[in-house]
C-alpha positions in Angstrom: -25.8 -3.2 13.9 -23.4 -4.4 16.6 -23.9 -4.0 20.3 -21.9 -1.8 22.7 -19.6 -4.7 23.8 -18.6 -5.5 20.3 -18.0 -1.9 19.5 -15.8 -1.5 22.5 -13.7 -4.5 21.5 -13.5 -3.3 17.9 -12.3 0.2 19.0 -9.7 -1.2 21.4 -8.5 -3.6 18.7 -8.2 -0.7 16.2 -6.3 1.6 18.6 -3.9 -1.2 19.5 -3.2 -2.0 15.9 -2.3 1.5 15.0 -0.4 2.0 18.2 2.0 -0.7 17.0 2.9 1.8 14.2 3.0 4.9 16.5 -0.1 6.3 14.8 -2.9 8.0 16.9 -6.3 8.3 15.2 -9.0 10.9 14.8 -12.6 9.9 15.5 -13.3 9.5 11.8 -10.2 7.4 11.3 -11.2 5.0 14.1 -14.6 4.5 12.6 -13.1 4.1 9.2 -10.8 1.3 10.2 -13.1 -0.6 12.6 -13.4 -4.3 11.8 -17.2 -4.1 12.4 -20.1 -1.9 11.3 -20.8 0.9 13.8 -22.4 4.4 13.9 -20.0 7.3 14.3 -21.8 8.5 17.4 -21.5 5.0 19.0 -17.7 5.0 18.3 -17.4 8.5 19.8 -19.1 7.3 23.0 -16.7 4.4 23.3 -13.7 6.7 22.7 -14.6 8.8 25.7 -12.9 6.1 27.7 -9.5 6.8 25.9 -7.1 9.7 26.1 -7.5 12.3 23.5 -4.8 14.8 22.6 -5.6 17.6 20.2 -8.3 15.5 18.5 -6.3 12.3 18.3 -7.1 9.2 20.2 -4.5 6.8 21.6 -3.8 4.3 24.3 -3.0 5.5 27.9 0.5 6.8 28.3 1.1 7.1 24.5 0.7 10.8 24.0 4.2 11.0 22.5 3.1 9.3 19.3 1.1 12.4 18.4 4.4 14.2 17.8 5.7 11.3 15.7 2.6 11.3 13.6 3.1 15.0 12.8 6.7 14.5 11.9 5.9 11.7 9.6 3.1 13.7 8.0 5.6 16.4 7.2 8.0 13.9 5.7 5.2 12.4 3.7 4.3 15.7 2.2 7.8 15.9 0.7 7.8 12.3 -0.4 4.4 12.4 -2.0 5.2 15.6 -3.9 8.3 13.9 -5.5 6.5 10.7 -6.1 3.6 12.4 -7.9 6.0 14.1 -10.2 7.7 10.8 -11.0 4.4 9.0 -11.6 3.3 11.7 -14.0 6.6 11.3 -15.9 6.1 7.6 -16.2 2.5 8.2 -17.3 3.9 8.7 -20.9 4.1 4.9 -21.1 0.9 4.0 -22.9 0.4 0.8 -21.0 0.8 2.2 -17.5 -2.5 2.3 -15.8 -2.0 3.3 -12.2 0.8 4.2 -9.8 0.3 4.3 -6.0 2.3 4.6 -2.8 1.7 1.5 -0.7 2.9 -0.2 2.5 1.2 2.5 4.5 -0.3 1.9 7.9 -2.2 5.1 8.3 -2.5 8.0 5.9 0.9 9.8 5.4 2.7 7.5 7.8 6.2 7.6 6.2 9.6 7.7 7.9 12.1 10.3 6.8 14.9 7.9 6.0 12.8 5.3 4.3 12.2 4.5 0.7 8.9 4.7 -1.1 7.1 1.5 -2.0 5.2 1.8 -5.3 2.3 -0.4 -6.4 1.9 -0.3 -10.2 -0.9 -1.5 -12.5 -0.2 -2.0 -16.2 -2.1 -3.2 -19.3 -2.0 -7.0 -19.7 1.3 -8.5 -20.9 3.2 -5.4 -20.0 4.3 -5.7 -16.3 7.8 -6.9 -17.0 8.5 -4.4 -19.7 7.2 -1.6 -17.5 9.4 -2.8 -14.6 12.4 -2.9 -16.8 11.9 0.7 -18.0 11.0 2.1 -14.6 13.8 0.3 -12.8 16.4 1.3 -15.4 15.3 4.9 -15.4 15.4 5.1 -11.6 18.8 3.4 -11.5 20.3 6.0 -13.9 19.1 8.8 -11.6 20.3 7.0 -8.5 16.7 6.7 -7.2 16.7 3.0 -6.5 17.3 1.7 -2.9 20.8 0.5 -2.1 22.9 -0.5 0.9 24.1 3.1 1.2 20.9 5.0 0.2 17.2 4.5 1.1 15.9 8.0 1.8 13.4 9.1 -1.0 14.3 6.2 -3.3 11.7 4.0 -4.9 11.0 0.3 -4.3 9.4 -1.3 -7.4 8.3 -4.5 -5.7 4.7 -4.9 -6.7 3.2 -4.9 -10.2 -0.1 -6.4 -11.4 -1.8 -6.5 -14.8 -5.2 -4.9 -15.2 -6.8 -8.2 -15.8 -5.4 -9.6 -12.5 -6.6 -7.0 -9.9 -8.0 -9.4 -7.3 -5.3 -9.7 -4.7 -7.2 -11.9 -2.2 -5.1 -15.0 -3.0 -2.0 -13.2 -1.6 -3.6 -12.9 1.9 -2.5 -15.0 4.8 -5.0 -16.3 7.4 -6.1 -13.3 9.6 -3.9 -11.0 7.5 -4.6 -7.6 9.1 -1.5 -6.1 7.6 -2.4 -7.0 4.0 -5.9 -5.6 4.5 -4.4 -2.2 5.5 -1.7 -2.5 2.9 -4.3 -2.7 0.1 -6.8 -0.3 1.5 -4.2 2.3 2.5 -2.6 2.6 -0.9 -2.5 6.3 -2.1 -3.0 6.8 -5.8 -0.5 9.2 -7.3 -1.6 8.9 -10.9 -4.1 6.7 -12.9 -5.9 6.3 -16.1 -9.6 7.1 -15.6 -11.5 4.5 -13.5 -8.6 2.1 -12.8 -8.6 2.7 -9.1 -12.4 2.0 -9.1 -11.7 -1.3 -10.9 -9.1 -2.2 -8.2 -11.6 -1.6 -5.4 -14.3 -3.6 -7.2 -11.9 -6.5 -7.6 -11.1 -6.5 -3.9 -14.5 -6.2 -2.4 -13.2 -8.5 0.4 -11.8 -5.4 2.1 -15.4 -4.5 3.1 -15.7 -7.7 5.0 -12.6 -6.7 7.1 -13.5 -3.0 7.4 -17.2 -2.4 6.6 -17.1 1.3 7.4 -14.0 2.0 5.3 -14.0 4.8 2.7 -11.1 5.0 0.2 -8.9 8.1 -0.2 -10.0 10.1 -3.2 -7.3 9.6 -5.8 -5.6 12.5 -7.5 -7.3 13.8 -10.6 -4.2 15.4 -12.1 -3.3 14.4 -15.6 0.2 13.4 -16.7 2.1 16.3 -18.3 2.0 14.4 -21.6 -1.7 13.4 -21.8 -2.0 11.8 -25.3 -2.7 8.1 -25.5 -0.7 6.0 -28.0 -2.0 2.8 -29.4 -0.6 -0.4 -28.0 2.3 -1.5 -30.2 2.2 -4.7 -32.2 2.5 -8.3 -31.2 6.3 -8.1 -31.2 6.1 -6.4 -27.8 4.5 -9.5 -26.4 7.6 -11.5 -27.3 9.8 -8.7 -25.9 7.7 -8.8 -22.7 8.4 -12.5 -22.3 12.1 -12.1 -23.0 12.2 -9.2 -20.5 10.7 -11.4 -17.9 13.2 -14.2 -18.4 16.1 -11.8 -18.3 14.9 -10.1 -15.1 14.2 -13.3 -13.2 17.6 -14.6 -14.3 19.3 -11.6 -12.7 17.4 -11.6 -9.4 19.5 -11.3 -6.2 20.1 -14.6 -4.5 17.5 -14.1 -1.8 14.7 -13.3 -4.3 15.8 -16.2 -6.5 15.6 -18.7 -3.6 12.1 -17.5 -2.6 10.7 -17.1 -6.2 7.2 -18.6 -6.3 8.0 -20.6 -3.1 5.0 -19.0 -1.4 3.2 -15.6 -1.6 6.2 -13.5 -0.5 7.9 -13.5 -3.9 5.6 -14.2 -6.8 6.6 -13.8 -10.5 4.2 -14.7 -13.2 3.0 -13.1 -16.5 0.4 -11.0 -14.7 2.0 -10.2 -11.3 5.3 -9.3 -9.8 5.5 -9.3 -6.0 9.1 -9.1 -4.6 8.6 -8.9 -0.8 11.5 -11.0 0.3 11.2 -9.4 3.8 7.5 -10.0 4.1 6.9 -9.9 7.8 3.1 -10.2 7.8 3.0 -13.4 9.9 5.3 -11.9 12.5 3.3 -8.6 12.7 0.0 -10.6 13.1 1.5 -12.6 15.9 2.7 -9.5 17.6 -0.8 -8.0 17.2 -2.5 -11.0 18.8 -0.1 -10.9 21.7 -0.7 -7.2 22.2 -4.5 -7.9 22.3 -4.0 -10.5 25.0 -2.0 -8.2 27.2 -4.1 -5.0 27.0 
């Protein structure tokens, strides 16, 4: 167990990180996100040195972010309700394994005018076909982000196959944002046990946040629950052709970054289309904030 000085540093670090995203924390949340192991009573003792507003802890002079958290929580309720309905509809695809909302720093920390980032797990050799079907369907119903519309649209920028769940190779050095990105994903729909497999494949999260406990995923079944057998080998060929066609029609920025580094990655078992990946900049900002406070 860590000593008082280490716990004080860890608590301060945690509050500063979430303050960057205007997100005050409860006692349990602070303990959950700590970068070291600590007892809840020791965390509570340290938090006595910080302001507390209606049960939420924050940095001095930052009481206003409590209002922002409540507003975003209300917006998230609306967005999650719509996203769960959508995930259940796509659950008819026999090779879909899991759909989650991702890119969250803090539970339900979603802006009203923003789109919804989805993380999707599929059966092996089905990520490109799944993306084509989902993107095409959302496009028809005007639910894809565009220059004119972002609010309550869906960004399909991260797919992985079920045999490629370990995401550690996508991390940058000291990648605090990616740790919270993976751990903060909220499952909307899944086949039984898939989320547990994802956690088991990414045990490295525990080294970054040893107290962390995942959010219990939804247990609701898709409105069409029957499972269909995976279609024949001809779908494998179609999967490859689908991949070639989609990559060929990437926007210029994605095409330029494709497989250049871990911002945009396109392979047979992973699609990661984060052309605006700002993890390095966020980490630098975090380090500078730690030096100033």
